[in-house]
C-alpha positions as CSV (number, residue, x, y, z in Angstrom):
1,M,-1.4,5.3,-22.9
2,N,1.4,5.8,-20.0
3,P,2.6,8.5,-18.2
4,T,6.3,9.5,-19.8
5,I,8.8,10.4,-17.6
6,S,11.0,13.6,-18.8
7,K,13.9,15.5,-16.7
8,V,12.2,19.2,-16.0
9,P,14.0,22.2,-14.0
10,T,14.2,22.3,-10.5
11,T,11.8,25.2,-10.8
12,Q,8.9,23.2,-11.9
13,Q,9.0,20.4,-9.3
14,T,6.8,22.2,-7.2
15,C,4.2,22.1,-9.4
16,G,2.1,19.2,-7.7
17,G,3.2,16.4,-10.0
18,A,4.2,13.2,-9.1
19,V,8.1,13.3,-8.4
20,Q,10.4,10.7,-9.1
21,G,13.9,10.8,-8.0
22,D,14.8,14.0,-10.4
23,T,12.0,13.6,-12.8
24,L,8.6,14.8,-12.9
25,V,6.0,12.6,-14.7
26,V,4.5,14.8,-17.6
27,N,0.6,16.0,-17.2
28,D,-0.4,13.0,-19.4
29,Y,-3.9,13.6,-20.2
30,G,-4.0,10.0,-21.6
31,G,-5.7,9.5,-25.6
32,T,-6.4,7.1,-28.0
33,F,-3.4,7.5,-30.5
34,D,0.0,7.3,-29.3
35,W,1.4,10.3,-31.7
36,S,5.1,11.5,-31.4
37,T,5.4,15.0,-31.0
38,K,6.5,15.5,-35.2
39,T,3.8,13.3,-36.1
40,Q,1.6,15.9,-34.2
41,D,2.9,18.8,-35.5
42,W,2.9,17.1,-39.4
43,I,-1.2,16.5,-39.3
44,F,-1.3,20.1,-37.2
45,T,0.3,22.1,-40.2
46,A,-1.5,19.9,-42.5
47,T,-4.6,22.5,-42.2
48,F,-2.2,25.3,-42.2
49,W,-0.6,24.0,-45.8
50,G,-3.8,23.5,-47.1
51,S,-5.5,27.3,-46.4
52,L,-2.4,28.6,-47.7
53,F,-2.5,27.3,-50.9
54,S,-6.3,28.0,-51.5
55,T,-6.7,31.3,-49.6
56,L,-4.9,33.3,-53.0
57,P,-6.9,31.1,-55.5
58,G,-10.3,31.3,-53.7
59,G,-9.8,35.1,-53.6
60,Y,-9.6,35.6,-57.1
61,L,-12.6,33.3,-57.6
62,L,-14.4,36.3,-56.2
63,H,-14.6,37.8,-59.2
64,I,-16.1,35.3,-61.1
65,I,-18.7,34.0,-58.6
66,S,-20.6,35.7,-55.6
67,P,-19.3,35.8,-51.7
68,K,-22.4,34.0,-50.7
69,S,-22.0,31.0,-53.1
70,L,-18.5,30.4,-52.3
71,L,-18.6,31.1,-48.4
72,G,-21.4,28.1,-48.0
73,L,-19.4,25.5,-51.0
74,C,-16.2,26.2,-48.5
75,T,-18.4,25.3,-45.7
76,L,-19.9,22.3,-47.1
77,L,-16.5,21.2,-47.4
78,I,-14.9,21.7,-44.0
79,I,-18.1,19.9,-42.7
80,I,-17.6,17.0,-44.9
81,C,-13.7,16.7,-43.6
82,T,-15.0,17.2,-39.8
83,A,-18.1,14.5,-40.1
84,I,-15.5,11.4,-41.7
85,F,-11.9,12.6,-40.0
86,P,-12.8,10.3,-36.8
87,F,-13.4,7.0,-39.5
88,L,-9.8,8.0,-41.2
89,A,-8.0,8.6,-38.0
90,L,-9.2,5.3,-36.1
91,Y,-9.3,2.8,-39.2
92,T,-7.0,4.1,-42.5
93,S,-3.5,5.5,-42.6
94,L,-1.7,8.6,-41.2
95,F,-1.2,9.7,-44.5
96,L,-5.3,10.0,-45.3
97,V,-5.8,11.6,-41.8
98,F,-3.1,14.5,-43.5
99,V,-4.9,14.8,-46.3
100,S,-7.8,15.2,-45.2
101,R,-6.7,17.7,-42.5
102,F,-5.1,19.7,-46.2
103,V,-8.3,19.3,-47.3
104,L,-10.2,20.8,-44.4
105,G,-7.8,23.6,-44.7
106,A,-8.6,23.7,-48.5
107,G,-12.1,25.1,-47.3
108,I,-11.0,27.2,-45.0
109,G,-8.7,29.2,-46.9
110,P,-11.2,31.4,-48.8
111,L,-13.8,31.8,-45.9
112,T,-12.1,35.3,-44.8
113,P,-12.1,37.0,-48.5
114,A,-15.5,35.9,-49.2
115,I,-16.9,37.6,-45.7
116,D,-14.9,40.4,-46.2
117,S,-16.2,41.2,-49.2
118,L,-20.2,40.2,-48.1
119,I,-18.9,43.4,-45.5
120,V,-17.8,45.9,-48.3
121,R,-20.9,45.2,-50.0
122,W,-23.1,45.6,-47.0
123,I,-21.4,47.9,-44.4
124,P,-20.4,51.7,-44.1
125,E,-17.4,52.3,-43.9
126,K,-17.2,53.9,-40.3
127,E,-19.1,50.5,-39.2
128,R,-16.8,48.1,-40.6
129,G,-14.9,48.0,-37.7
130,L,-18.0,46.9,-35.1
131,A,-18.6,44.2,-38.3
132,V,-15.7,43.3,-38.4
133,T,-15.3,42.9,-34.6
134,I,-18.6,40.9,-34.4
135,Y,-18.0,38.2,-36.9
136,T,-14.2,37.4,-36.0
137,T,-15.6,37.3,-32.2
138,G,-16.8,33.8,-33.9
139,V,-13.4,32.5,-33.3
140,Q,-13.7,33.2,-29.3
141,V,-16.9,31.9,-29.2
142,A,-15.4,28.9,-30.7
143,G,-12.9,28.9,-27.7
144,F,-14.8,29.6,-25.0
145,V,-17.5,27.0,-26.0
146,G,-15.9,24.7,-28.0
147,I,-12.7,23.9,-25.8
148,P,-14.5,23.3,-22.6
149,F,-17.4,20.9,-24.4
150,T,-14.5,19.1,-25.7
151,A,-13.1,18.5,-22.5
152,A,-16.9,17.3,-21.1
153,V,-17.1,14.8,-24.4
154,C,-13.7,13.6,-24.6
155,A,-13.8,12.7,-20.4
156,S,-17.7,11.2,-21.4
157,A,-18.7,7.2,-22.7
158,F,-18.5,9.4,-26.0
159,K,-15.0,10.0,-26.6
160,W,-13.1,11.9,-29.0
161,P,-15.3,10.8,-32.0
162,A,-18.4,12.5,-30.6
163,V,-17.0,15.7,-30.9
164,Y,-16.6,15.8,-34.8
165,Y,-20.0,14.2,-35.1
166,I,-21.5,17.1,-32.9
167,T,-19.5,19.8,-34.4
168,A,-20.2,18.9,-38.3
169,S,-24.0,18.6,-37.4
170,A,-24.4,21.8,-35.7
171,A,-22.5,23.3,-38.2
172,F,-24.2,21.9,-41.5
173,V,-27.7,23.3,-39.6
174,M,-26.1,27.0,-39.1
175,L,-25.3,26.5,-42.8
176,A,-28.9,25.8,-44.0
177,V,-29.9,29.1,-42.2
178,Y,-27.1,30.9,-43.3
179,F,-28.3,30.1,-47.1
180,L,-31.9,30.7,-46.2
181,T,-31.3,34.4,-44.6
182,T,-27.7,35.7,-46.5
183,T,-27.7,38.0,-49.8
184,N,-24.8,39.4,-51.4
185,S,-25.9,42.8,-50.8
186,P,-28.6,45.2,-49.6
187,S,-30.2,45.5,-52.8
188,D,-31.0,41.5,-53.5
189,V,-32.9,41.2,-49.8
190,K,-36.8,41.3,-50.1
191,W,-37.8,41.6,-46.6
192,M,-35.9,45.0,-46.0
193,L,-37.8,48.4,-46.4
194,E,-37.0,50.2,-48.9
195,E,-35.8,53.0,-46.7
196,E,-33.8,50.9,-45.3
197,K,-32.1,49.9,-48.8
198,E,-32.3,53.2,-49.7
199,Y,-29.9,54.2,-46.7
200,L,-27.3,51.6,-46.8
201,Q,-27.1,52.6,-50.1
202,Q,-26.2,56.0,-49.9
203,A,-23.9,55.9,-47.2
204,L,-22.0,53.1,-49.1
205,G,-21.6,54.9,-51.8
206,E,-17.9,54.5,-53.4
207,S,-16.9,52.2,-50.7
208,S,-18.8,49.5,-51.8
209,P,-18.3,48.0,-54.9
210,K,-21.3,48.2,-57.3
211,E,-19.7,45.5,-60.3
212,R,-17.0,43.2,-60.5
213,P,-14.2,45.1,-61.9
214,K,-13.0,44.7,-65.0
215,N,-9.0,44.9,-64.5
216,I,-7.2,44.1,-61.7
217,P,-4.1,46.7,-60.5
218,W,-1.7,44.2,-59.9
219,F,1.1,46.6,-59.8
220,S,-0.6,49.1,-57.6
221,L,-1.8,46.2,-55.2
222,L,1.5,44.4,-55.2
223,T,3.5,48.0,-54.1
224,C,1.1,49.9,-52.0
225,V,3.0,50.4,-49.0
226,P,0.2,50.6,-46.6
227,I,-1.2,47.4,-48.0
228,M,2.2,45.8,-46.9
229,A,1.8,47.7,-43.5
230,C,-1.3,45.8,-42.9
231,Y,-0.3,42.3,-44.3
232,T,2.9,42.5,-41.6
233,C,0.3,43.1,-38.8
234,Y,-1.9,40.5,-39.7
235,F,1.4,37.9,-40.4
236,A,1.8,38.8,-35.9
237,Y,-2.1,38.4,-35.4
238,G,-1.7,34.9,-37.0
239,M,0.9,33.8,-34.7
240,G,-1.2,35.1,-31.6
241,Q,-4.3,33.4,-32.3
242,T,-2.9,30.2,-33.1
243,M,-0.8,30.3,-29.7
244,L,-4.4,31.3,-28.3
245,Q,-6.5,29.0,-29.8
246,F,-3.9,25.8,-29.7
247,Y,-1.0,26.2,-27.3
248,I,-2.5,28.1,-24.6
249,P,-3.9,24.6,-23.3
250,I,-0.2,22.9,-24.0
251,I,0.7,25.7,-22.0
252,F,-1.4,25.7,-19.2
253,K,-0.8,22.1,-19.2
254,E,3.4,22.2,-19.5
255,I,3.9,24.9,-16.9
256,L,1.1,25.3,-14.8
257,F,-0.1,21.5,-14.6
258,L,-3.6,21.8,-14.7
259,P,-6.3,18.8,-14.9
260,I,-8.3,18.6,-17.7
261,Q,-11.1,20.4,-16.7
262,Q,-9.2,23.4,-15.2
263,N,-8.0,23.9,-18.5
264,G,-11.1,24.2,-20.1
265,L,-12.1,26.9,-17.5
266,Y,-8.8,28.7,-18.2
267,C,-8.9,28.6,-22.1
268,A,-12.9,29.7,-21.8
269,V,-12.6,32.6,-19.6
270,V,-9.8,34.0,-22.4
271,N,-12.1,33.7,-24.7
272,I,-14.7,35.1,-22.7
273,V,-12.3,38.0,-21.7
274,A,-11.3,38.3,-25.1
275,I,-14.9,38.6,-26.9
276,A,-16.4,41.2,-24.1
277,F,-13.3,43.6,-24.7
278,K,-13.3,43.0,-28.6
279,I,-17.1,44.2,-29.0
280,V,-16.4,47.3,-26.2
281,W,-13.6,48.4,-27.5
282,S,-14.7,48.9,-31.3
283,I,-17.7,50.4,-29.9
284,L,-15.4,52.9,-28.2
285,M,-13.8,53.1,-31.5
286,H,-17.0,53.5,-33.6
287,K,-17.9,56.7,-31.2
288,L,-14.6,58.5,-31.4
289,N,-14.6,57.7,-34.7
290,Q,-18.3,59.7,-35.4
291,K,-17.6,62.4,-33.1
292,Y,-13.8,63.2,-33.3
293,F,-11.3,61.0,-35.1
294,S,-11.0,59.7,-39.0
295,T,-11.3,56.3,-39.7
296,T,-6.9,56.1,-39.7
297,T,-6.7,57.9,-36.5
298,T,-8.9,55.4,-34.8
299,C,-6.9,52.8,-36.6
300,I,-3.6,53.8,-35.2
301,I,-5.1,54.1,-31.8
302,S,-5.9,50.7,-31.5
303,Q,-2.9,49.1,-33.2
304,I,-0.6,51.1,-30.7
305,F,-2.4,50.0,-27.9
306,S,-2.7,46.4,-29.1
307,L,1.1,46.6,-29.6
308,V,1.7,47.7,-25.5
309,L,-0.4,45.6,-24.3
310,S,0.7,42.2,-26.1
311,V,4.3,43.0,-26.0
312,V,3.9,43.5,-21.9
313,C,1.5,40.8,-21.2
314,C,3.9,38.3,-23.9
315,V,7.5,39.6,-21.9
316,L,5.7,39.0,-18.4
317,A,4.4,35.6,-19.3
318,G,7.8,34.1,-19.7
319,H,8.9,35.6,-16.5
320,L,5.9,35.2,-13.8
321,S,3.8,32.5,-15.2
322,N,4.2,29.8,-12.1
323,C,2.0,27.0,-11.1
324,Q,1.6,27.8,-7.6
325,Q,0.0,31.4,-8.4
326,P,-2.3,30.1,-11.8
327,W,-4.3,33.2,-12.0
328,I,-1.3,35.5,-12.8
329,S,-0.8,33.6,-16.3
330,L,-4.7,33.7,-16.6
331,L,-3.9,37.4,-16.5
332,L,-1.7,38.1,-18.8
333,F,-3.1,35.8,-21.6
334,C,-6.2,37.6,-21.1
335,G,-3.7,40.6,-21.6
336,I,-2.6,38.8,-24.7
337,A,-6.1,38.1,-26.0
338,M,-7.3,41.9,-25.5
339,G,-4.4,43.1,-27.2
340,N,-5.4,40.9,-30.2
341,G,-8.5,41.8,-30.2
342,A,-8.1,45.5,-30.4
343,A,-5.9,45.1,-33.6
344,M,-9.2,44.0,-35.0
345,N,-10.0,47.9,-35.3
346,G,-6.6,48.9,-36.3
347,F,-4.8,47.1,-39.4
348,Y,-8.1,44.9,-40.4
349,V,-9.7,47.6,-41.1
350,S,-7.5,49.3,-42.7
351,M,-7.3,46.8,-44.8
352,V,-10.7,46.1,-46.0
353,S,-10.9,50.3,-46.6
354,L,-7.9,50.5,-48.4
355,A,-9.8,49.9,-52.1
356,P,-12.9,48.3,-51.4
357,R,-13.6,47.3,-55.1
358,Y,-10.3,44.8,-54.6
359,T,-11.4,43.6,-50.9
360,F,-11.3,40.1,-52.7
361,I,-7.5,39.9,-53.8
362,I,-6.4,42.0,-50.8
363,S,-8.2,40.0,-48.0
364,S,-7.0,37.0,-50.0
365,G,-3.2,38.2,-49.5
366,G,-3.8,39.3,-45.9
367,R,-4.8,35.4,-45.2
368,M,-1.9,33.9,-47.2
369,C,0.2,36.4,-44.5
370,A,-1.5,35.0,-41.5
371,M,-1.7,31.1,-42.8
372,L,2.0,31.7,-43.3
373,S,2.3,33.2,-39.6
374,Q,0.8,29.9,-38.0
375,L,3.2,27.7,-40.2
376,L,5.7,29.3,-38.8
377,T,4.4,29.2,-35.3
378,P,5.1,25.1,-34.4
379,I,8.3,25.5,-36.3
380,I,9.4,28.1,-34.0
381,V,7.8,26.2,-30.8
382,S,9.5,23.0,-32.1
383,M,13.1,25.2,-31.8
384,F,12.8,26.0,-28.8
385,R,10.4,23.9,-26.7
386,A,12.0,19.9,-26.0
387,E,10.5,19.5,-22.5
388,G,7.8,22.2,-21.4
389,S,9.6,24.2,-19.2
390,L,8.8,28.0,-18.4
391,E,12.2,28.6,-19.6
392,E,11.6,27.3,-23.0
393,W,8.3,28.7,-23.5
394,R,10.4,32.1,-22.4
395,N,11.8,32.4,-25.6
396,I,8.9,31.6,-27.7
397,F,7.0,34.7,-26.0
398,Y,10.4,37.0,-27.0
399,V,10.0,35.9,-30.4
400,M,6.1,36.9,-30.6
401,A,6.8,40.3,-28.5
402,A,9.5,41.1,-31.7
403,I,7.2,40.7,-34.4
404,S,4.1,42.3,-32.8
405,L,6.5,45.1,-32.1
406,F,7.6,45.4,-35.3
407,S,4.7,44.8,-37.6
408,S,3.1,47.6,-35.3
409,I,5.6,50.1,-35.5
410,F,5.4,49.5,-39.5
411,Y,2.1,50.3,-39.3
412,V,2.4,53.3,-37.2
413,V,5.0,55.1,-39.2
414,I,3.0,54.7,-42.4
415,G,0.0,56.0,-41.0
416,K,-2.1,56.7,-43.7
417,Y,-5.0,54.3,-45.0
418,D,-7.5,56.4,-47.2
419,V,-9.3,54.8,-50.0
420,Q,-6.5,54.3,-52.2
421,E,-6.1,56.6,-55.8
422,W,-5.8,53.8,-57.4
423,A,-8.7,51.6,-56.2
424,L,-11.8,54.2,-57.2
425,A,-14.0,53.1,-59.6
426,E,-13.6,52.9,-63.3
427,N,-15.6,55.6,-64.3
428,P,-14.0,58.6,-64.5
429,Q,-16.7,60.8,-63.0
430,N,-16.1,59.3,-59.9
431,K,-12.6,60.0,-60.2
432,I,-13.2,63.5,-60.1
433,Q,-15.3,63.5,-56.7
434,P,-14.0,60.4,-55.1
435,K,-15.7,60.8,-51.2
436,I,-19.3,60.8,-50.9
437,S,-20.8,64.1,-51.3
438,I,-24.5,63.2,-49.7
439,V,-25.0,60.3,-47.3
440,M,-28.8,60.4,-45.8
441,T,-29.1,59.7,-42.2
442,E,-31.7,57.6,-40.5
443,E,-32.9,61.1,-39.5
444,D,-33.1,62.4,-43.1
445,L,-35.0,59.3,-44.4
446,N,-38.4,59.6,-41.2
447,K,-38.5,63.3,-42.2
448,K,-38.3,61.9,-46.3
449,S,-40.9,59.8,-45.5
450,S,-42.8,61.8,-42.9
451,E,-43.2,64.6,-45.5
452,E,-44.0,61.7,-48.4
453,K,-47.1,60.3,-46.2
454,S,-48.5,64.2,-45.3
455,Q,-48.4,64.7,-49.3
456,R,-50.4,61.1,-50.4
457,L,-52.8,62.4,-47.5
458,E,-53.5,65.7,-49.0
459,G,-54.0,64.8,-52.0
460,A,-56.4,62.3,-51.4
């Protein structure tokens, strides 16, 4: 593929590209396919369309089958679509390429509801923020490992198809380990000590569903204002993640004019910072939740921090990014990633805690909102971006900042994220006493175990 020439603003002509008159050679990485921007967007959004159509039905399937089974089947579908993609792209039509990405997206859609269902079955309420942080860091791990890995493989003799084959093979091994080690609830584990099972069952209390609900309160779910507030934040989060995972390499290419290897390194740094910050922030919120604040308070603190950091860094990125000082852009995008990470201890923890019995439905609705934002992001980008100038990207950053500002303010104003009354167990006795009356701590369990041993020795 030959480098293309396009008109660019004068401010971008000092970025180190090859200049021919008043034009600048586009920073072209080359490639196998001469696909137009429209075709690329069409294929790119196919995954989101597939996820959009499968998320809610996939969440409802959790009312019928176990989260472990659904998660495994969806992962297998993703592996198959990943493995056959190079063949379809090289030897078939664009239509089949689109179909394969759509089917892959259909496999991705139910993943989040299934994982969230496992979390509410396994993790006590005060520890869910840390659990959500740990499992969502997979996105950043894929970024800091996957992007440099992809860049290296594409530059090697194996070329881009090897990326798909290696990824599919690794995912298949992980799927096998998953089926061998994962259970739907602590009571199903054979290798766990009885004391550990008892501790989890006591700690989970009413915050974990004991059985599938017979009836789903659709009206309450659809009219719950706190859920709607979480959904607006999920929409903004989905747009931020799309920018961080899919468009940052393009921004670094078009604005900073980075070569492919350095581009991969910069993307890796953003993801590494995001992982480290998410974990540290989650541990901090967990400690505050245990000693000083309620879950609602720590969620609001996290969301406010996410709002301020994300909005400020978005606005500054639209003005300060330049190829002479690429480290400024790197710091600002690290800030955006940190803000998105803090939001996991904000709206997301609220979302999985509002109605644990119906998490599979609530999580599916939230995921649909994220999918809508991920579908709209390429449309918004294409509305402003024609030649990839900083002035064009600045408007995109403004839109992101405005959406983040609105969603977080809505969330903070609502400000109540306790378990909803209509979401309590169907047993009338549970409605009278919705809170956990006794939670055995690890110290209590150790004391109880010691007493039982002493009694056995005395009896002997």
